[in-house]
C-alpha positions as MATLAB code, in Angstrom:
seq = 'MFDIQNIFIEILGYPLSYAELIGTVFGLLCVYWASRENILTWPAGIVNELFLFVIFFQVQLYANMFLQVIFFFSSLYGWYRWKYGETESKVTRLQPRGLLFTALIVITGTFLAGYLISDIHLTLPEYFKEASAYPYADSFVMVISIVATILLAKKKFENWALWVINNVVCIVLYYLQGIYFIALEYLVLLFIASFGLFNWYKKQANG';
ca = [
     116.473   95.873   94.673;
     115.537   98.881   96.830;
     118.837   98.986   98.736;
     121.258  101.560   97.280;
     124.067   99.171   98.159;
     122.661   96.687   95.641;
     124.771   97.794   92.675;
     123.729   97.338   89.054;
     126.870   98.701   87.408;
     129.827  100.956   88.143;
     130.161  103.977   85.840;
     133.411  105.960   85.965;
     133.941  104.794   89.520;
     130.384  105.589   90.619;
     128.367  102.569   91.894;
     124.908  102.836   90.323;
     122.260  100.896   92.236;
     119.207   99.206   90.742;
     116.976  101.521   92.766;
     118.684  104.680   91.530;
     118.646  103.476   87.920;
     114.960  102.511   87.889;
     113.902  105.628   89.791;
     115.867  107.829   87.414;
     114.531  106.253   84.213;
     110.903  106.529   85.287;
     111.466  110.049   86.605;
     112.693  111.135   83.184;
     109.756  109.431   81.464;
     107.339  111.091   83.874;
     108.556  114.613   83.159;
     108.942  114.034   79.419;
     105.358  112.802   79.110;
     104.138  115.695   81.273;
     105.811  118.169   78.909;
     103.894  116.487   76.054;
     100.595  116.496   78.018;
     100.597  112.677   77.861;
      98.591  110.840   80.539;
     101.389  108.253   80.892;
     103.179  110.850   83.026;
     101.133  109.733   86.044;
     101.808  105.932   86.109;
     105.476  106.591   85.320;
     105.535  108.997   88.248;
     104.147  106.354   90.603;
     107.000  103.949   89.803;
     109.514  106.774   90.279;
     108.010  107.677   93.637;
     108.209  104.156   95.033;
     111.930  103.876   94.367;
     112.820  107.408   95.434;
     110.971  106.959   98.732;
     113.421  104.255   99.738;
     116.493  106.035   98.332;
     115.827  109.301  100.163;
     115.324  107.474  103.456;
     118.730  105.886  103.053;
     120.494  109.233  102.392;
     118.660  111.152  105.159;
     116.647  113.438  102.880;
     113.509  112.869  104.912;
     111.408  115.705  103.514;
     112.051  114.337  100.019;
     111.066  110.911  101.327;
     107.745  112.216  102.678;
     107.298  114.065   99.404;
     107.131  110.772   97.532;
     104.100  109.732   99.598;
     102.374  112.991   98.719;
     103.468  112.591   95.097;
     101.899  109.139   95.044;
      98.470  110.473   95.944;
      98.971  113.544   93.746;
      99.745  111.222   90.839;
      96.526  109.297   91.427;
      94.686  112.632   91.597;
      96.273  113.946   88.403;
      95.741  110.644   86.585;
      92.049  110.707   87.481;
      91.590  114.340   86.435;
      93.348  113.869   83.098;
      91.613  110.581   82.332;
      88.074  111.727   83.092;
      88.423  115.275   81.826;
      87.983  117.016   85.170;
      90.558  119.652   84.301;
      90.989  122.517   81.917;
      91.179  121.360   78.309;
      93.743  124.056   77.594;
      96.679  125.633   79.398;
      95.759  128.635   81.577;
      97.638  131.067   83.832;
      97.296  131.955   87.483;
      95.863  135.357   88.278;
      97.998  137.803   90.351;
      96.216  136.766   93.537;
      96.947  133.137   92.735;
     100.622  133.917   92.167;
     100.863  135.694   95.524;
      99.090  132.852   97.302;
     101.416  130.322   95.657;
     104.515  132.233   96.802;
     103.207  132.479  100.373;
     102.452  128.755  100.464;
     105.973  127.881   99.280;
     107.723  130.223  101.734;
     105.579  129.398  104.760;
     105.526  125.687  104.028;
     109.307  125.568  103.656;
     109.968  127.138  107.061;
     107.351  125.060  108.875;
     108.464  121.779  107.315;
     112.149  122.633  107.766;
     111.597  123.294  111.467;
     109.850  119.953  111.951;
     112.299  117.942  109.855;
     115.283  119.422  111.707;
     114.316  117.584  114.901;
     112.757  114.449  113.440;
     115.624  112.249  114.662;
     114.863  113.477  118.197;
     111.090  113.257  117.883;
     111.036  109.802  116.261;
     114.415  108.232  117.054;
     113.091  104.692  116.597;
     112.484  105.390  112.898;
     115.082  108.050  112.065;
     118.494  107.176  113.468;
     120.342  110.090  111.882;
     119.610  113.802  111.625;
     118.105  115.182  108.447;
     120.588  116.470  105.884;
     119.934  120.087  104.806;
     116.424  120.193  106.331;
     115.369  123.569  104.914;
     116.606  122.957  101.367;
     115.068  119.486  101.602;
     111.774  120.990  102.769;
     111.828  123.644  100.042;
     112.015  120.870   97.444;
     109.118  119.072   99.107;
     106.830  122.109   99.291;
     107.519  123.567   95.843;
     107.140  120.121   94.268;
     103.720  119.627   95.844;
     102.540  123.022   94.629;
     103.951  122.429   91.136;
     102.266  119.014   90.907;
      98.877  120.494   91.803;
      99.339  123.224   89.196;
     100.367  120.586   86.642;
      97.200  118.595   87.314;
      95.197  121.780   86.719;
      97.233  122.574   83.592;
      98.454  125.895   84.941;
     101.339  127.355   82.946;
     103.263  128.415   86.059;
     103.875  124.818   87.124;
     106.895  124.675   84.795;
     108.504  127.772   86.302;
     108.307  126.084   89.705;
     109.799  122.871   88.307;
     112.723  124.807   86.844;
     113.488  126.370   90.245;
     112.994  123.029   91.971;
     115.341  121.198   89.621;
     118.170  123.694   90.174;
     117.942  123.204   93.958;
     117.699  119.409   93.558;
     120.852  119.226   91.431;
     122.890  120.870   94.189;
     121.190  118.996   97.044;
     121.524  115.520   95.548;
     125.119  116.147   94.505;
     125.997  117.120   98.075;
     124.384  113.900   99.337;
     126.373  111.741   96.935;
     123.511  110.465   94.773;
     125.178  111.688   91.616;
     123.057  109.787   89.106;
     119.876  111.337   90.480;
     121.601  114.743   90.433;
     122.390  114.095   86.762;
     118.769  113.102   86.209;
     117.656  116.458   87.578;
     120.020  118.245   85.236;
     118.199  116.516   82.382;
     114.873  117.311   84.055;
     115.892  120.960   84.151;
     116.140  120.975   80.359;
     112.876  119.041   80.009;
     111.113  121.455   82.382;
     112.465  124.359   80.339;
     111.037  122.692   77.230;
     107.718  122.208   79.041;
     107.707  125.892   79.970;
     108.304  126.878   76.340;
     105.854  124.308   74.927;
     103.039  125.265   77.298;
     103.721  128.958   76.695;
     103.029  128.399   73.007;
      99.869  126.467   73.777;
      98.656  129.169   76.149;
      99.539  131.954   73.711;
      97.670  130.202   70.895;
      94.612  129.790   73.088;
];
């Protein structure tokens, strides 16, 4: 089921695997429920992460693969905070210092992770037989996604702006790597993230 060569159906000449289908469906549910502030976003995210972990390994997007591990624990963290009320009850914004710190984390993290991922096939050849594809774009997705997930768990309005940027990069990256159904998923996620941005803006504006 986890092998992308295990095909569920062929759509317009594109072989859609079980793993890509399941990962995509639960990814869409995860983001939709997040935009509605529904706690089901977290368990749906966990299912999505399990399948994407395996898919990204098979298409040499190693930073995205590692991201799923971090997402898994972030999902448990967010689920706990939302369930037991250890978060803001309403949407809030980052202060200017927080915005600057967030930007520095994304930029610095991208370059550090990209540097490490670039040589991972040389550092750990027994696990990674092929070089990473697009290591810096891959790493950017990893870093900005982690930051956005933390901001989502804290109900910070800016998380949706980061998801919008992330989704645009993902659409291009996944298309280039030939996982077209996931690229299509991220096009849908781009619209959902835009809705989340608008919906949370209203909630924040209304106090």
